TORKOL-4160 file (C-alpha; in steps of 0.2 Angstrom, whole numbers, padded with zeros to 4 digits, m for minus):
228
<pt num="1" X="m0077" Y="m0535" Z="m0060"/>
<pt num="2" X="m0067" Y="m0521" Z="m0068"/>
<pt num="3" X="m0052" Y="m0516" Z="m0056"/>
<pt num="4" X="m0057" Y="m0497" Z="m0060"/>
<pt num="5" X="m0076" Y="m0502" Z="m0054"/>
<pt num="6" X="m0067" Y="m0512" Z="m0041"/>
<pt num="7" X="m0059" Y="m0498" Z="m0033"/>
<pt num="8" X="m0072" Y="m0485" Z="m0034"/>
<pt num="9" X="m0082" Y="m0497" Z="m0021"/>
<pt num="10" X="m0067" Y="m0498" Z="m0012"/>
<pt num="11" X="m0065" Y="m0480" Z="m0011"/>
<pt num="12" X="m0084" Y="m0476" Z="m0008"/>
<pt num="13" X="m0082" Y="m0489" Z="0010"/>
<pt num="14" X="m0070" Y="m0477" Z="0016"/>
<pt num="15" X="m0071" Y="m0461" Z="0030"/>
<pt num="16" X="m0069" Y="m0444" Z="0021"/>
<pt num="17" X="m0052" Y="m0444" Z="0031"/>
<pt num="18" X="m0048" Y="m0457" Z="0025"/>
<pt num="19" X="m0054" Y="m0453" Z="0005"/>
<pt num="20" X="m0043" Y="m0434" Z="0008"/>
<pt num="21" X="m0026" Y="m0446" Z="0013"/>
<pt num="22" X="m0030" Y="m0451" Z="m0004"/>
<pt num="23" X="m0033" Y="m0436" Z="m0012"/>
<pt num="24" X="m0020" Y="m0429" Z="m0005"/>
<pt num="25" X="m0004" Y="m0446" Z="m0006"/>
<pt num="26" X="m0011" Y="m0445" Z="m0027"/>
<pt num="27" X="m0006" Y="m0427" Z="m0030"/>
<pt num="28" X="0009" Y="m0429" Z="m0018"/>
<pt num="29" X="0017" Y="m0442" Z="m0026"/>
<pt num="30" X="0020" Y="m0428" Z="m0040"/>
<pt num="31" X="0036" Y="m0422" Z="m0028"/>
<pt num="32" X="0045" Y="m0439" Z="m0034"/>
<pt num="33" X="0040" Y="m0439" Z="m0052"/>
<pt num="34" X="0022" Y="m0449" Z="m0052"/>
<pt num="35" X="0011" Y="m0440" Z="m0060"/>
<pt num="36" X="m0010" Y="m0443" Z="m0058"/>
<pt num="37" X="m0017" Y="m0429" Z="m0070"/>
<pt num="38" X="m0037" Y="m0425" Z="m0068"/>
<pt num="39" X="m0043" Y="m0430" Z="m0085"/>
<pt num="40" X="m0048" Y="m0413" Z="m0093"/>
<pt num="41" X="m0060" Y="m0418" Z="m0111"/>
<pt num="42" X="m0063" Y="m0395" Z="m0107"/>
<pt num="43" X="m0043" Y="m0393" Z="m0111"/>
<pt num="44" X="m0040" Y="m0392" Z="m0129"/>
<pt num="45" X="m0023" Y="m0397" Z="m0135"/>
<pt num="46" X="m0011" Y="m0390" Z="m0143"/>
<pt num="47" X="m0001" Y="m0380" Z="m0129"/>
<pt num="48" X="m0001" Y="m0395" Z="m0115"/>
<pt num="49" X="0016" Y="m0398" Z="m0118"/>
<pt num="50" X="0025" Y="m0381" Z="m0113"/>
<pt num="51" X="0034" Y="m0381" Z="m0100"/>
<pt num="52" X="0033" Y="m0360" Z="m0095"/>
<pt num="53" X="0041" Y="m0353" Z="m0081"/>
<pt num="54" X="0031" Y="m0343" Z="m0071"/>
<pt num="55" X="0037" Y="m0326" Z="m0076"/>
<pt num="56" X="0036" Y="m0334" Z="m0096"/>
<pt num="57" X="0016" Y="m0336" Z="m0093"/>
<pt num="58" X="0011" Y="m0323" Z="m0087"/>
<pt num="59" X="0021" Y="m0315" Z="m0101"/>
<pt num="60" X="0011" Y="m0327" Z="m0112"/>
<pt num="61" X="m0007" Y="m0325" Z="m0107"/>
<pt num="62" X="m0007" Y="m0307" Z="m0105"/>
<pt num="63" X="m0006" Y="m0307" Z="m0124"/>
<pt num="64" X="m0019" Y="m0322" Z="m0126"/>
<pt num="65" X="m0035" Y="m0324" Z="m0137"/>
<pt num="66" X="m0039" Y="m0344" Z="m0124"/>
<pt num="67" X="m0036" Y="m0340" Z="m0103"/>
<pt num="68" X="m0023" Y="m0353" Z="m0099"/>
<pt num="69" X="m0022" Y="m0361" Z="m0083"/>
<pt num="70" X="m0004" Y="m0366" Z="m0076"/>
<pt num="71" X="0000" Y="m0380" Z="m0067"/>
<pt num="72" X="0018" Y="m0383" Z="m0061"/>
<pt num="73" X="0025" Y="m0378" Z="m0078"/>
<pt num="74" X="0012" Y="m0382" Z="m0090"/>
<pt num="75" X="m0003" Y="m0374" Z="m0097"/>
<pt num="76" X="m0021" Y="m0379" Z="m0101"/>
<pt num="77" X="m0032" Y="m0369" Z="m0115"/>
<pt num="78" X="m0048" Y="m0366" Z="m0104"/>
<pt num="79" X="m0065" Y="m0371" Z="m0115"/>
<pt num="80" X="m0079" Y="m0358" Z="m0119"/>
<pt num="81" X="m0095" Y="m0356" Z="m0107"/>
<pt num="82" X="m0112" Y="m0359" Z="m0107"/>
<pt num="83" X="m0125" Y="m0348" Z="m0111"/>
<pt num="84" X="m0132" Y="m0355" Z="m0093"/>
<pt num="85" X="m0113" Y="m0353" Z="m0083"/>
<pt num="86" X="m0108" Y="m0337" Z="m0090"/>
<pt num="87" X="m0129" Y="m0330" Z="m0082"/>
<pt num="88" X="m0125" Y="m0340" Z="m0065"/>
<pt num="89" X="m0108" Y="m0331" Z="m0064"/>
<pt num="90" X="m0115" Y="m0315" Z="m0066"/>
<pt num="91" X="m0128" Y="m0318" Z="m0057"/>
<pt num="92" X="m0117" Y="m0322" Z="m0039"/>
<pt num="93" X="m0106" Y="m0309" Z="m0048"/>
<pt num="94" X="m0118" Y="m0295" Z="m0046"/>
<pt num="95" X="m0125" Y="m0303" Z="m0027"/>
<pt num="96" X="m0110" Y="m0302" Z="m0021"/>
<pt num="97" X="m0103" Y="m0286" Z="m0028"/>
<pt num="98" X="m0120" Y="m0279" Z="m0021"/>
<pt num="99" X="m0118" Y="m0283" Z="m0003"/>
<pt num="100" X="m0097" Y="m0278" Z="m0002"/>
<pt num="101" X="m0099" Y="m0264" Z="m0012"/>
<pt num="102" X="m0090" Y="m0251" Z="0000"/>
<pt num="103" X="m0083" Y="m0260" Z="0012"/>
<pt num="104" X="m0065" Y="m0271" Z="0013"/>
<pt num="105" X="m0067" Y="m0284" Z="0002"/>
<pt num="106" X="m0067" Y="m0287" Z="m0017"/>
<pt num="107" X="m0079" Y="m0298" Z="m0030"/>
<pt num="108" X="m0067" Y="m0305" Z="m0045"/>
<pt num="109" X="m0075" Y="m0312" Z="m0059"/>
<pt num="110" X="m0066" Y="m0328" Z="m0068"/>
<pt num="111" X="m0055" Y="m0319" Z="m0079"/>
<pt num="112" X="m0046" Y="m0313" Z="m0064"/>
<pt num="113" X="m0031" Y="m0327" Z="m0058"/>
<pt num="114" X="m0029" Y="m0335" Z="m0038"/>
<pt num="115" X="m0010" Y="m0342" Z="m0038"/>
<pt num="116" X="m0007" Y="m0355" Z="m0026"/>
<pt num="117" X="0007" Y="m0362" Z="m0020"/>
<pt num="118" X="0006" Y="m0380" Z="m0017"/>
<pt num="119" X="0019" Y="m0386" Z="m0008"/>
<pt num="120" X="0035" Y="m0383" Z="m0025"/>
<pt num="121" X="0022" Y="m0381" Z="m0036"/>
<pt num="122" X="0017" Y="m0364" Z="m0042"/>
<pt num="123" X="m0004" Y="m0365" Z="m0049"/>
<pt num="124" X="m0011" Y="m0354" Z="m0060"/>
<pt num="125" X="m0034" Y="m0358" Z="m0058"/>
<pt num="126" X="m0045" Y="m0345" Z="m0066"/>
<pt num="127" X="m0061" Y="m0347" Z="m0051"/>
<pt num="128" X="m0080" Y="m0342" Z="m0060"/>
<pt num="129" X="m0081" Y="m0331" Z="m0045"/>
<pt num="130" X="m0070" Y="m0326" Z="m0030"/>
<pt num="131" X="m0066" Y="m0312" Z="m0014"/>
<pt num="132" X="m0053" Y="m0304" Z="m0008"/>
<pt num="133" X="m0052" Y="m0293" Z="0009"/>
<pt num="134" X="m0039" Y="m0281" Z="0012"/>
<pt num="135" X="m0023" Y="m0278" Z="m0002"/>
<pt num="136" X="m0014" Y="m0291" Z="0006"/>
<pt num="137" X="m0007" Y="m0303" Z="m0008"/>
<pt num="138" X="m0018" Y="m0291" Z="m0023"/>
<pt num="139" X="m0006" Y="m0288" Z="m0038"/>
<pt num="140" X="m0012" Y="m0284" Z="m0056"/>
<pt num="141" X="m0014" Y="m0301" Z="m0061"/>
<pt num="142" X="m0019" Y="m0313" Z="m0047"/>
<pt num="143" X="m0022" Y="m0312" Z="m0031"/>
<pt num="144" X="m0014" Y="m0325" Z="m0021"/>
<pt num="145" X="m0027" Y="m0324" Z="m0002"/>
<pt num="146" X="m0046" Y="m0328" Z="m0007"/>
<pt num="147" X="m0058" Y="m0326" Z="0007"/>
<pt num="148" X="m0071" Y="m0337" Z="m0004"/>
<pt num="149" X="m0072" Y="m0346" Z="m0020"/>
<pt num="150" X="m0086" Y="m0350" Z="m0035"/>
<pt num="151" X="m0084" Y="m0363" Z="m0047"/>
<pt num="152" X="m0099" Y="m0365" Z="m0058"/>
<pt num="153" X="m0098" Y="m0385" Z="m0065"/>
<pt num="154" X="m0099" Y="m0391" Z="m0081"/>
<pt num="155" X="m0099" Y="m0408" Z="m0087"/>
<pt num="156" X="m0081" Y="m0408" Z="m0093"/>
<pt num="157" X="m0073" Y="m0398" Z="m0076"/>
<pt num="158" X="m0084" Y="m0405" Z="m0062"/>
<pt num="159" X="m0072" Y="m0417" Z="m0059"/>
<pt num="160" X="m0058" Y="m0406" Z="m0055"/>
<pt num="161" X="m0067" Y="m0395" Z="m0049"/>
<pt num="162" X="m0074" Y="m0408" Z="m0035"/>
<pt num="163" X="m0058" Y="m0416" Z="m0033"/>
<pt num="164" X="m0042" Y="m0407" Z="m0041"/>
<pt num="165" X="m0047" Y="m0389" Z="m0038"/>
<pt num="166" X="m0055" Y="m0394" Z="m0019"/>
<pt num="167" X="m0038" Y="m0402" Z="m0012"/>
<pt num="168" X="m0027" Y="m0386" Z="m0016"/>
<pt num="169" X="m0042" Y="m0372" Z="m0014"/>
<pt num="170" X="m0044" Y="m0379" Z="0003"/>
<pt num="171" X="m0025" Y="m0377" Z="0009"/>
<pt num="172" X="m0023" Y="m0359" Z="0004"/>
<pt num="173" X="m0024" Y="m0353" Z="0023"/>
<pt num="174" X="m0036" Y="m0337" Z="0017"/>
<pt num="175" X="m0051" Y="m0345" Z="0013"/>
<pt num="176" X="m0066" Y="m0351" Z="0021"/>
<pt num="177" X="m0081" Y="m0356" Z="0011"/>
<pt num="178" X="m0079" Y="m0361" Z="m0009"/>
<pt num="179" X="m0094" Y="m0368" Z="m0015"/>
<pt num="180" X="m0102" Y="m0376" Z="m0029"/>
<pt num="181" X="m0114" Y="m0372" Z="m0043"/>
<pt num="182" X="m0122" Y="m0385" Z="m0056"/>
<pt num="183" X="m0124" Y="m0376" Z="m0072"/>
<pt num="184" X="m0142" Y="m0390" Z="m0078"/>
<pt num="185" X="m0150" Y="m0391" Z="m0063"/>
<pt num="186" X="m0151" Y="m0381" Z="m0046"/>
<pt num="187" X="m0138" Y="m0388" Z="m0033"/>
<pt num="188" X="m0128" Y="m0379" Z="m0023"/>
<pt num="189" X="m0114" Y="m0384" Z="m0011"/>
<pt num="190" X="m0105" Y="m0376" Z="0003"/>
<pt num="191" X="m0091" Y="m0381" Z="0012"/>
<pt num="192" X="m0084" Y="m0372" Z="0026"/>
<pt num="193" X="m0068" Y="m0372" Z="0034"/>
<pt num="194" X="m0075" Y="m0366" Z="0053"/>
<pt num="195" X="m0084" Y="m0386" Z="0048"/>
<pt num="196" X="m0070" Y="m0393" Z="0042"/>
<pt num="197" X="m0075" Y="m0395" Z="0027"/>
<pt num="198" X="m0090" Y="m0403" Z="0027"/>
<pt num="199" X="m0105" Y="m0401" Z="0015"/>
<pt num="200" X="m0119" Y="m0393" Z="0013"/>
<pt num="201" X="m0129" Y="m0395" Z="m0001"/>
<pt num="202" X="m0141" Y="m0386" Z="m0008"/>
<pt num="203" X="m0156" Y="m0393" Z="m0020"/>
<pt num="204" X="m0174" Y="m0381" Z="m0017"/>
<pt num="205" X="m0173" Y="m0365" Z="m0027"/>
<pt num="206" X="m0186" Y="m0360" Z="m0015"/>
<pt num="207" X="m0167" Y="m0364" Z="m0003"/>
<pt num="208" X="m0156" Y="m0349" Z="0005"/>
<pt num="209" X="m0136" Y="m0348" Z="0003"/>
<pt num="210" X="m0128" Y="m0345" Z="0019"/>
<pt num="211" X="m0112" Y="m0336" Z="0012"/>
<pt num="212" X="m0108" Y="m0334" Z="0033"/>
<pt num="213" X="m0087" Y="m0329" Z="0028"/>
<pt num="214" X="m0099" Y="m0309" Z="0020"/>
<pt num="215" X="m0115" Y="m0312" Z="0033"/>
<pt num="216" X="m0123" Y="m0314" Z="0013"/>
<pt num="217" X="m0138" Y="m0323" Z="0009"/>
<pt num="218" X="m0144" Y="m0328" Z="m0009"/>
<pt num="219" X="m0159" Y="m0339" Z="m0013"/>
<pt num="220" X="m0155" Y="m0351" Z="m0027"/>
<pt num="221" X="m0169" Y="m0341" Z="m0037"/>
<pt num="222" X="m0157" Y="m0328" Z="m0039"/>
<pt num="223" X="m0142" Y="m0339" Z="m0042"/>
<pt num="224" X="m0150" Y="m0349" Z="m0058"/>
<pt num="225" X="m0163" Y="m0332" Z="m0060"/>
<pt num="226" X="m0164" Y="m0335" Z="m0082"/>
<pt num="227" X="m0149" Y="m0347" Z="m0081"/>
<pt num="228" X="m0164" Y="m0362" Z="m0080"/>
């Protein structure tokens, strides 16, 4: 049997807590100089080898025509999105913005960054949709204290969204819900801090996603309107 397949099968037999411990060990091994990177074919090559400070990255990004995510000094150019991806993000953004209008929380769409500090590493991602409440942690080009983060999955980024980003996001103290949305089929996965991040998966267009942290009931039919 292929050694990689054997490892995958062994991991599948572990409990969720044990799999999380292994994932954290892989990420934290970066501190000792052993970096295990997630393959990311959505990222274009050419800029990855430039090691930038946070200040240099923000200055570079403010004038760049392509968005770049930043992980511990490395930058990664982001590929464009499909029509379905764009429509889903727009549908979700409108539902969230309408629900939160006039209140203390606001909705941000995919051109706005979240800034994380994981151990000693500075990280900037571009989530597809975010919710943040109040002004604390909100700066000109990014926020630090998201309440809800949503990522719309694509074939090239799904692994990163489900593993690397999930592990990083759940370590943000203010985050209450992390939501993953499939773009090619009806599938919404909700991870909640209140349930220790155990996933709730919805796969029927007739289903309703309950975004508990902002008291929003979101029918999947609305999420996928015009996209499928």
